[in-house]
N, C-alpha and C positions, 0 to 999 in steps of 0.2 A: 462231157463237161457239164457240170451242174450249173444251172442258172441261179445265181445268187443275187440278181437284181431285186431290189425292193427289200432286201434283208439288211437293215441298219440298226444300230443301237438306238433304243428309244427309252425315254425316262420311265422309271418304275412308278406305278400309280400311287403307291403308298409310302415308299421309302425315299426320303429326300437324299439327293446326291448319289443315287444308284440308278443304274441302267439295266435294261433287259438286252443282253448282247447275244447275237447269233454266233454260234461256234459249231463248225463241222469237225467231227472227230473220225479219223480213219485208223483202223488197226492194220499196220504194215508189218513186214518181217522184222524191220529194225525197231519196232515199237510204235507207239501212237504218234499220229501226225494231227496237228490242229490248224484249222484255218479260222481266224477270228475276224469278224466284220468290225472294223473300227470307225467306219464312216461310209457315206455314200460312195460307192464304187471303190472303196479302199478296204483291203484285207491285209492281215499279217499271217504269214505261214510259219509254223514252229514245228520242231520235232520234240521228242520226249526230253531232250537235253536242254533245249532253248526256250521251251514254253514257260510262261510266267507260272510261278508256284500257285498263285491264286486260281488260275484257270484250271490247272491240273487237279487241285484240291476240290474245286466245285464239280468238275466232271466226275470225280471219284464219288462224291456225295450223291450226285444225281443217279449214278449207276447203282447205288445201294437201294434206290426205290424200285419197286416192281415196274417192269416195262413190258407191255404186250402190244405189238404192232397193231393188232386188230382193235384193242381198246383205244389205242392212240388215234386210230383212224376214226372211230366212232366219236370220240371226244372232239376231234377236229371238225367233223361234220356238225356236231352240236354247236360248237363255237361259231361256225360259219352262219348258222341259222340265228343264233342269239346276237352276234355282233353285227352281221350285215343284213339280216332279214332274209327271207326266202328269195332266191334269185341271185344273191351275191355269193360267190364262192372263191376263196383264194387261200392257199396254204400260207402265203406271206402274211396275210392279215390275221389268220387264226393262230398262227404259231405263237403270237404274243399274248394270247388269252391266258391269264394266270390261273394256275390250279389252286387248290386249297393249301393253307399252311400245312407243313413247314416248307413245301416246295416253292411257295410264293416268295420266300425270302432267300432261296438257294438257287433254284433253277429247275428245269424240267426237260424231258426228252420229247422231241416232236416226231422224229423219224429215227431210223436206225443210225443215221449219221448226224442229224441236226439236233443241237441242244440250244436252249435259251438259258443263259446263265445270268444271275443277278450279280452285277459287278460294280464296285465303287467307282466314282468319277475319277479319282486319282489313278487307279490302275488302267482304266480305259484311256485316259489322257496320255499316260506314259507310253502305251502301245501306239496310240495315234500319232503323237508328235514325234517321238524319237525312235519308235520301233523297238525300244528296249524290252527285254523279257523279264524284268524284275517285277515284283508285285505280290 
């Protein structure tokens, strides 16, 4: 079981009414499975059929960017140093460090399964309050 504590949606630093939302994506035999953090200790689980269209579209866009786990790890370590200073280290904290545009406005991949997606407030609120999958 993956420890998802500490991973919550947080406001985007430059886009008003947008959040950086942690999403875990797993490739299963039946298709992709999505676990979306919608609040503290609150997640929504979706399959390919029930996932919000916006979430699926953003994951597809992020997948179009090059991803190298080693580069990601190096960037994460750099982020830990610049955000927390030497001595502080946490994947939870560094996952939210925004890359350069255009990913800054779309989302980015942190690990093989963890994505941070830039999601409008209305889509996040819909998933949080009602658990609906539209958006």
